[in-house]
N, CA, C and O atoms as CSV, one atom per row, in Angstrom:
chain,resi,resn,atom,element,x,y,z
A,1,MET,N,N,189.874,144.828,273.288
A,1,MET,CA,C,190.467,144.166,272.160
A,1,MET,C,C,191.798,143.557,272.590
A,1,MET,O,O,192.643,144.233,273.176
A,2,ALA,N,N,191.967,142.299,272.299
A,2,ALA,CA,C,193.193,141.593,272.658
A,2,ALA,C,C,194.320,141.993,271.723
A,2,ALA,O,O,194.108,142.251,270.538
A,3,LYS,N,N,195.511,142.040,272.275
A,3,LYS,CA,C,196.692,142.345,271.477
A,3,LYS,C,C,197.655,141.184,271.599
A,3,LYS,O,O,197.759,140.549,272.649
A,4,ILE,N,N,198.350,140.918,270.525
A,4,ILE,CA,C,199.325,139.837,270.507
A,4,ILE,C,C,200.707,140.456,270.366
A,4,ILE,O,O,200.942,141.300,269.501
A,5,VAL,N,N,201.612,140.026,271.226
A,5,VAL,CA,C,202.999,140.480,271.168
A,5,VAL,C,C,203.844,139.274,270.789
A,5,VAL,O,O,203.761,138.217,271.414
A,6,VAL,N,N,204.650,139.447,269.768
A,6,VAL,CA,C,205.500,138.362,269.289
A,6,VAL,C,C,206.961,138.776,269.444
A,6,VAL,O,O,207.349,139.882,269.069
A,7,VAL,N,N,207.758,137.876,269.998
A,7,VAL,CA,C,209.204,138.104,270.120
A,7,VAL,C,C,209.874,137.065,269.241
A,7,VAL,O,O,209.832,135.871,269.536
A,8,THR,N,N,210.493,137.522,268.160
A,8,THR,CA,C,211.100,136.575,267.218
A,8,THR,C,C,212.527,136.984,266.879
A,8,THR,O,O,212.935,138.133,267.052
A,9,SER,N,N,213.254,136.012,266.399
A,9,SER,CA,C,214.603,136.236,265.883
A,9,SER,C,C,214.995,134.987,265.111
A,9,SER,O,O,214.604,133.873,265.462
A,10,GLY,N,N,215.750,135.184,264.084
A,10,GLY,CA,C,216.215,134.037,263.307
A,10,GLY,C,C,217.411,133.357,263.932
A,10,GLY,O,O,217.844,132.304,263.462
A,11,LYS,N,N,217.940,133.931,264.964
A,11,LYS,CA,C,219.149,133.419,265.598
A,11,LYS,C,C,218.818,132.917,267.003
A,11,LYS,O,O,217.974,133.492,267.691
A,12,GLY,N,N,219.460,131.888,267.408
A,12,GLY,CA,C,219.267,131.370,268.758
A,12,GLY,C,C,220.146,132.085,269.761
A,12,GLY,O,O,221.176,132.659,269.409
A,13,GLY,N,N,219.716,132.043,271.043
A,13,GLY,CA,C,220.542,132.591,272.116
A,13,GLY,C,C,220.569,134.098,272.203
A,13,GLY,O,O,221.512,134.669,272.750
A,14,VAL,N,N,219.545,134.758,271.671
A,14,VAL,CA,C,219.541,136.225,271.708
A,14,VAL,C,C,218.624,136.782,272.800
A,14,VAL,O,O,218.481,137.999,272.915
A,15,GLY,N,N,218.004,135.919,273.597
A,15,GLY,CA,C,217.206,136.372,274.736
A,15,GLY,C,C,215.711,136.445,274.492
A,15,GLY,O,O,215.007,137.195,275.168
A,16,LYS,N,N,215.218,135.673,273.531
A,16,LYS,CA,C,213.766,135.697,273.259
A,16,LYS,C,C,212.968,135.239,274.467
A,16,LYS,O,O,211.979,135.878,274.829
A,17,THR,N,N,213.370,134.163,275.089
A,17,THR,CA,C,212.647,133.628,276.254
A,17,THR,C,C,212.749,134.578,277.435
A,17,THR,O,O,211.758,134.821,278.123
A,18,THR,N,N,213.930,135.113,277.674
A,18,THR,CA,C,214.126,136.055,278.776
A,18,THR,C,C,213.281,137.303,278.571
A,18,THR,O,O,212.640,137.783,279.507
A,19,THR,N,N,213.277,137.821,277.373
A,19,THR,CA,C,212.483,139.011,277.061
A,19,THR,C,C,210.998,138.726,277.244
A,19,THR,O,O,210.273,139.538,277.819
A,20,SER,N,N,210.545,137.580,276.757
A,20,SER,CA,C,209.128,137.212,276.881
A,20,SER,C,C,208.718,137.059,278.345
A,20,SER,O,O,207.654,137.528,278.747
A,21,ALA,N,N,209.557,136.407,279.132
A,21,ALA,CA,C,209.246,136.204,280.549
A,21,ALA,C,C,209.226,137.534,281.304
A,21,ALA,O,O,208.353,137.759,282.142
A,22,SER,N,N,210.177,138.408,281.012
A,22,SER,CA,C,210.211,139.719,281.671
A,22,SER,C,C,208.989,140.546,281.300
A,22,SER,O,O,208.395,141.209,282.151
A,23,PHE,N,N,208.626,140.503,280.045
A,23,PHE,CA,C,207.455,141.241,279.580
A,23,PHE,C,C,206.193,140.731,280.271
A,23,PHE,O,O,205.363,141.523,280.717
A,24,ALA,N,N,206.050,139.414,280.357
A,24,ALA,CA,C,204.878,138.825,280.998
A,24,ALA,C,C,204.813,139.175,282.487
A,24,ALA,O,O,203.736,139.472,283.005
A,25,SER,N,N,205.951,139.143,283.174
A,25,SER,CA,C,205.935,139.471,284.605
A,25,SER,C,C,205.617,140.946,284.817
A,25,SER,O,O,204.944,141.297,285.787
A,26,GLY,N,N,206.087,141.807,283.934
A,26,GLY,CA,C,205.763,143.231,284.024
A,26,GLY,C,C,204.281,143.483,283.829
A,26,GLY,O,O,203.683,144.285,284.546
A,27,LEU,N,N,203.688,142.805,282.864
A,27,LEU,CA,C,202.239,142.940,282.644
A,27,LEU,C,C,201.442,142.412,283.825
A,27,LEU,O,O,200.435,143.004,284.213
A,28,ALA,N,N,201.889,141.305,284.397
A,28,ALA,CA,C,201.185,140.738,285.560
A,28,ALA,C,C,201.229,141.714,286.737
A,28,ALA,O,O,200.232,141.881,287.440
A,29,LEU,N,N,202.368,142.352,286.955
A,29,LEU,CA,C,202.491,143.327,288.034
A,29,LEU,C,C,201.541,144.504,287.813
A,29,LEU,O,O,200.864,144.946,288.741
A,30,LEU,N,N,201.496,145.007,286.580
A,30,LEU,CA,C,200.582,146.112,286.282
A,30,LEU,C,C,199.130,145.709,286.479
A,30,LEU,O,O,198.332,146.503,286.978
A,31,CYS,N,N,198.777,144.495,286.095
A,31,CYS,CA,C,197.398,144.015,286.293
A,31,CYS,C,C,197.062,143.925,287.783
A,31,CYS,O,O,195.970,144.313,288.197
A,32,ASP,N,N,197.995,143.415,288.587
A,32,ASP,CA,C,197.762,143.332,290.029
A,32,ASP,C,C,197.570,144.717,290.642
A,32,ASP,O,O,196.677,144.922,291.463
A,33,LEU,N,N,198.401,145.648,290.242
A,33,LEU,CA,C,198.279,147.014,290.760
A,33,LEU,C,C,196.960,147.650,290.327
A,33,LEU,O,O,196.337,148.384,291.095
A,34,ARG,N,N,196.541,147.370,289.110
A,34,ARG,CA,C,195.270,147.915,288.622
A,34,ARG,C,C,194.111,147.370,289.445
A,34,ARG,O,O,193.189,148.110,289.788
A,35,GLU,N,N,194.153,146.078,289.763
A,35,GLU,CA,C,193.095,145.488,290.585
A,35,GLU,C,C,193.079,146.094,291.990
A,35,GLU,O,O,192.008,146.378,292.524
A,36,CYS,N,N,194.244,146.293,292.587
A,36,CYS,CA,C,194.318,146.927,293.915
A,36,CYS,C,C,193.784,148.350,293.860
A,36,CYS,O,O,193.061,148.783,294.757
A,37,TYR,N,N,194.136,149.069,292.819
A,37,TYR,CA,C,193.691,150.452,292.652
A,37,TYR,C,C,192.169,150.511,292.536
A,37,TYR,O,O,191.527,151.349,293.169
A,38,ALA,N,N,191.596,149.620,291.728
A,38,ALA,CA,C,190.142,149.594,291.565
A,38,ALA,C,C,189.442,149.230,292.870
A,38,ALA,O,O,188.402,149.802,293.197
A,39,SER,N,N,190.000,148.291,293.610
A,39,SER,CA,C,189.408,147.901,294.887
A,39,SER,C,C,189.433,149.053,295.885
A,39,SER,O,O,188.445,149.297,296.577
A,40,ALA,N,N,190.552,149.757,295.961
A,40,ALA,CA,C,190.643,150.903,296.869
A,40,ALA,C,C,189.670,152.004,296.464
A,40,ALA,O,O,189.086,152.671,297.318
A,41,HIS,N,N,189.501,152.188,295.169
A,41,HIS,CA,C,188.569,153.205,294.686
A,41,HIS,C,C,187.125,152.845,295.053
A,41,HIS,O,O,186.361,153.708,295.486
A,42,ARG,N,N,186.755,151.579,294.882
A,42,ARG,CA,C,185.400,151.137,295.274
A,42,ARG,C,C,185.183,151.324,296.771
A,42,ARG,O,O,184.102,151.735,297.192
A,43,THR,N,N,186.188,151.030,297.569
A,43,THR,CA,C,186.083,151.200,299.016
A,43,THR,C,C,185.906,152.666,299.375
A,43,THR,O,O,185.086,153.011,300.225
A,44,GLU,N,N,186.679,153.528,298.724
A,44,GLU,CA,C,186.572,154.958,298.992
A,44,GLU,C,C,185.161,155.470,298.662
A,44,GLU,O,O,184.583,156.243,299.426
A,45,ILE,N,N,184.623,155.041,297.541
A,45,ILE,CA,C,183.271,155.455,297.156
A,45,ILE,C,C,182.246,154.970,298.177
A,45,ILE,O,O,181.307,155.692,298.512
A,46,SER,N,N,182.427,153.757,298.663
A,46,SER,CA,C,181.503,153.217,299.673
A,46,SER,C,C,181.517,154.056,300.947
A,46,SER,O,O,180.462,154.334,301.516
A,47,TRP,N,N,182.707,154.462,301.398
A,47,TRP,CA,C,182.803,155.295,302.603
A,47,TRP,C,C,182.149,156.653,302.379
A,47,TRP,O,O,181.474,157.178,303.265
A,48,ILE,N,N,182.350,157.219,301.194
A,48,ILE,CA,C,181.732,158.516,300.890
A,48,ILE,C,C,180.211,158.398,300.920
A,48,ILE,O,O,179.529,159.266,301.465
A,49,MET,N,N,179.684,157.333,300.340
A,49,MET,CA,C,178.232,157.137,300.337
A,49,MET,C,C,177.713,156.952,301.761
A,49,MET,O,O,176.660,157.482,302.116
A,50,LEU,N,N,178.451,156.202,302.570
A,50,LEU,CA,C,178.043,155.988,303.958
A,50,LEU,C,C,178.101,157.305,304.747
A,50,LEU,O,O,177.226,157.572,305.571
A,51,GLN,N,N,179.116,158.114,304.500
A,51,GLN,CA,C,179.198,159.420,305.157
A,51,GLN,C,C,177.992,160.283,304.782
A,51,GLN,O,O,177.402,160.939,305.641
A,52,GLN,N,N,177.634,160.281,303.516
A,52,GLN,CA,C,176.487,161.077,303.076
A,52,GLN,C,C,175.188,160.585,303.711
A,52,GLN,O,O,174.348,161.390,304.113
A,53,ALA,N,N,175.026,159.275,303.801
A,53,ALA,CA,C,173.830,158.717,304.435
A,53,ALA,C,C,173.782,159.079,305.918
A,53,ALA,O,O,172.720,159.409,306.446
A,54,ALA,N,N,174.931,159.015,306.585
A,54,ALA,CA,C,174.988,159.357,308.004
A,54,ALA,C,C,174.651,160.825,308.222
A,54,ALA,O,O,173.943,161.169,309.168
A,55,LYS,N,N,175.155,161.687,307.351
A,55,LYS,CA,C,174.837,163.112,307.461
A,55,LYS,C,C,173.351,163.366,307.206
A,55,LYS,O,O,172.723,164.166,307.900
A,56,ALA,N,N,172.798,162.684,306.211
A,56,ALA,CA,C,171.388,162.885,305.867
A,56,ALA,C,C,170.462,162.452,306.999
A,56,ALA,O,O,169.421,163.068,307.228
A,57,THR,N,N,170.846,161.387,307.708
A,57,THR,CA,C,170.013,160.887,308.806
A,57,THR,C,C,170.435,161.454,310.160
A,57,THR,O,O,169.837,161.144,311.190
A,58,ARG,N,N,171.474,162.288,310.140
A,58,ARG,CA,C,172.026,162.887,311.368
A,58,ARG,C,C,172.422,161.820,312.394
A,58,ARG,O,O,172.200,161.969,313.595
A,59,ASP,N,N,173.007,160.755,311.884
A,59,ASP,CA,C,173.457,159.647,312.730
A,59,ASP,C,C,174.940,159.847,313.036
A,59,ASP,O,O,175.802,159.486,312.234
A,60,GLU,N,N,175.228,160.424,314.198
A,60,GLU,CA,C,176.607,160.757,314.568
A,60,GLU,C,C,177.483,159.516,314.735
A,60,GLU,O,O,178.655,159.531,314.357
A,61,GLU,N,N,176.930,158.456,315.293
A,61,GLU,CA,C,177.709,157.229,315.488
A,61,GLU,C,C,178.127,156.642,314.138
A,61,GLU,O,O,179.278,156.248,313.953
A,62,LEU,N,N,177.186,156.587,313.206
A,62,LEU,CA,C,177.493,156.074,311.874
A,62,LEU,C,C,178.494,156.991,311.164
A,62,LEU,O,O,179.373,156.512,310.447
A,63,LEU,N,N,178.365,158.284,311.361
A,63,LEU,CA,C,179.295,159.227,310.748
A,63,LEU,C,C,180.712,159.026,311.285
A,63,LEU,O,O,181.678,159.098,310.525
A,64,ASP,N,N,180.841,158.778,312.580
A,64,ASP,CA,C,182.164,158.499,313.161
A,64,ASP,C,C,182.776,157.245,312.551
A,64,ASP,O,O,183.961,157.220,312.218
A,65,ILE,N,N,181.959,156.205,312.407
A,65,ILE,CA,C,182.439,154.957,311.798
A,65,ILE,C,C,182.891,155.207,310.367
A,65,ILE,O,O,183.958,154.752,309.955
A,66,ALA,N,N,182.068,155.938,309.609
A,66,ALA,CA,C,182.394,156.224,308.208
A,66,ALA,C,C,183.646,157.084,308.097
A,66,ALA,O,O,184.474,156.860,307.214
A,67,ASN,N,N,183.791,158.058,308.975
A,67,ASN,CA,C,184.986,158.910,308.956
A,67,ASN,C,C,186.243,158.119,309.276
A,67,ASN,O,O,187.285,158.321,308.653
A,68,ASN,N,N,186.148,157.218,310.247
A,68,ASN,CA,C,187.302,156.367,310.587
A,68,ASN,C,C,187.663,155.448,309.420
A,68,ASN,O,O,188.837,155.268,309.098
A,69,GLY,N,N,186.649,154.878,308.799
A,69,GLY,CA,C,186.894,154.016,307.640
A,69,GLY,C,C,187.511,154.786,306.489
A,69,GLY,O,O,188.411,154.289,305.812
A,70,ALA,N,N,187.026,156.005,306.265
A,70,ALA,CA,C,187.585,156.837,305.198
A,70,ALA,C,C,189.040,157.191,305.484
A,70,ALA,O,O,189.862,157.231,304.568
A,71,ALA,N,N,189.360,157.447,306.751
A,71,ALA,CA,C,190.748,157.762,307.122
A,71,ALA,C,C,191.663,156.556,306.880
A,71,ALA,O,O,192.784,156.713,306.397
A,72,GLU,N,N,191.190,155.370,307.212
A,72,GLU,CA,C,191.979,154.161,306.957
A,72,GLU,C,C,192.172,153.943,305.458
A,72,GLU,O,O,193.248,153.549,305.007
A,73,THR,N,N,191.119,154.204,304.701
A,73,THR,CA,C,191.213,154.055,303.252
A,73,THR,C,C,192.214,155.047,302.672
A,73,THR,O,O,192.926,154.722,301.721
A,74,GLU,N,N,192.277,156.246,303.228
A,74,GLU,CA,C,193.254,157.238,302.766
A,74,GLU,C,C,194.680,156.737,302.981
A,74,GLU,O,O,195.553,156.974,302.146
A,75,GLN,N,N,194.920,156.046,304.096
A,75,GLN,CA,C,196.248,155.460,304.332
A,75,GLN,C,C,196.551,154.402,303.271
A,75,GLN,O,O,197.679,154.309,302.786
A,76,THR,N,N,195.548,153.611,302.915
A,76,THR,CA,C,195.719,152.605,301.863
A,76,THR,C,C,196.049,153.284,300.539
A,76,THR,O,O,196.920,152.819,299.804
A,77,TRP,N,N,195.358,154.386,300.230
A,77,TRP,CA,C,195.620,155.132,298.998
A,77,TRP,C,C,197.064,155.621,298.963
A,77,TRP,O,O,197.731,155.516,297.934
A,78,LYS,N,N,197.544,156.153,300.081
A,78,LYS,CA,C,198.924,156.655,300.125
A,78,LYS,C,C,199.916,155.532,299.832
A,78,LYS,O,O,200.860,155.714,299.063
A,79,TRP,N,N,199.698,154.377,300.446
A,79,TRP,CA,C,200.575,153.231,300.220
A,79,TRP,C,C,200.492,152.788,298.764
A,79,TRP,O,O,201.513,152.520,298.131
A,80,LEU,N,N,199.278,152.713,298.241
A,80,LEU,CA,C,199.078,152.233,296.880
A,80,LEU,C,C,199.712,153.177,295.859
A,80,LEU,O,O,200.339,152.728,294.899
A,81,ARG,N,N,199.550,154.461,296.063
A,81,ARG,CA,C,200.169,155.428,295.145
A,81,ARG,C,C,201.691,155.269,295.126
A,81,ARG,O,O,202.315,155.344,294.068
A,82,THR,N,N,202.276,155.052,296.289
A,82,THR,CA,C,203.717,154.838,296.370
A,82,THR,C,C,204.119,153.584,295.608
A,82,THR,O,O,205.093,153.593,294.855
A,83,ARG,N,N,203.366,152.507,295.804
A,83,ARG,CA,C,203.675,151.255,295.108
A,83,ARG,C,C,203.542,151.411,293.597
A,83,ARG,O,O,204.374,150.902,292.845
A,84,VAL,N,N,202.506,152.107,293.152
A,84,VAL,CA,C,202.328,152.301,291.713
A,84,VAL,C,C,203.492,153.098,291.147
A,84,VAL,O,O,204.034,152.752,290.097
A,85,LYS,N,N,203.881,154.167,291.841
A,85,LYS,CA,C,205.003,154.990,291.364
A,85,LYS,C,C,206.305,154.195,291.337
A,85,LYS,O,O,207.129,154.375,290.440
A,86,ASP,N,N,206.489,153.318,292.319
A,86,ASP,CA,C,207.714,152.522,292.379
A,86,ASP,C,C,207.718,151.377,291.368
A,86,ASP,O,O,208.746,151.082,290.758
A,87,ALA,N,N,206.567,150.739,291.198
A,87,ALA,CA,C,206.520,149.511,290.412
A,87,ALA,C,C,206.304,149.733,288.927
A,87,ALA,O,O,206.763,148.924,288.121
A,88,THR,N,N,205.631,150.786,288.541
A,88,THR,CA,C,205.330,150.975,287.125
A,88,THR,C,C,206.588,151.097,286.271
A,88,THR,O,O,206.659,150.450,285.226
A,89,PRO,N,N,207.575,151.886,286.656
A,89,PRO,CA,C,208.790,151.924,285.823
A,89,PRO,C,C,209.488,150.568,285.744
A,89,PRO,O,O,210.064,150.220,284.713
A,90,GLN,N,N,209.436,149.807,286.833
A,90,GLN,CA,C,210.050,148.473,286.831
A,90,GLN,C,C,209.319,147.578,285.844
A,90,GLN,O,O,209.945,146.853,285.071
A,91,ALA,N,N,207.990,147.631,285.871
A,91,ALA,CA,C,207.209,146.781,284.972
A,91,ALA,C,C,207.443,147.183,283.524
A,91,ALA,O,O,207.560,146.324,282.650
A,92,LEU,N,N,207.512,148.478,283.268
A,92,LEU,CA,C,207.733,148.937,281.902
A,92,LEU,C,C,209.138,148.597,281.434
A,92,LEU,O,O,209.338,148.261,280.267
A,93,ALA,N,N,210.120,148.681,282.340
A,93,ALA,CA,C,211.500,148.330,281.978
A,93,ALA,C,C,211.630,146.838,281.724
A,93,ALA,O,O,212.380,146.409,280.847
A,94,ALA,N,N,210.877,146.035,282.515
A,94,ALA,CA,C,210.917,144.594,282.329
A,94,ALA,C,C,210.277,144.219,280.994
A,94,ALA,O,O,210.691,143.257,280.346
A,95,GLY,N,N,209.279,144.975,280.596
A,95,GLY,CA,C,208.573,144.684,279.349
A,95,GLY,C,C,209.431,145.073,278.200
A,95,GLY,O,O,209.028,144.914,277.047
């Protein structure tokens, strides 16, 4: 469901445009972080599925590849969690 946010005032020069722009940039940042988070989550699930397939077929080479990919994805998760923790208060303060 879409939501509408209105910034109004009967007086000029009170920061309506500045407030609106800050709010919009904060929302855009949160949307970007959400997309990165979802992408990392899909990647993590893919590595887990590949690890399970490698174990089921006893394919050691494929398991090594999947384990390496999962380890790289974990590094991405660590970075992403840090960015979310750092950026979310900024986005909320800007809004």
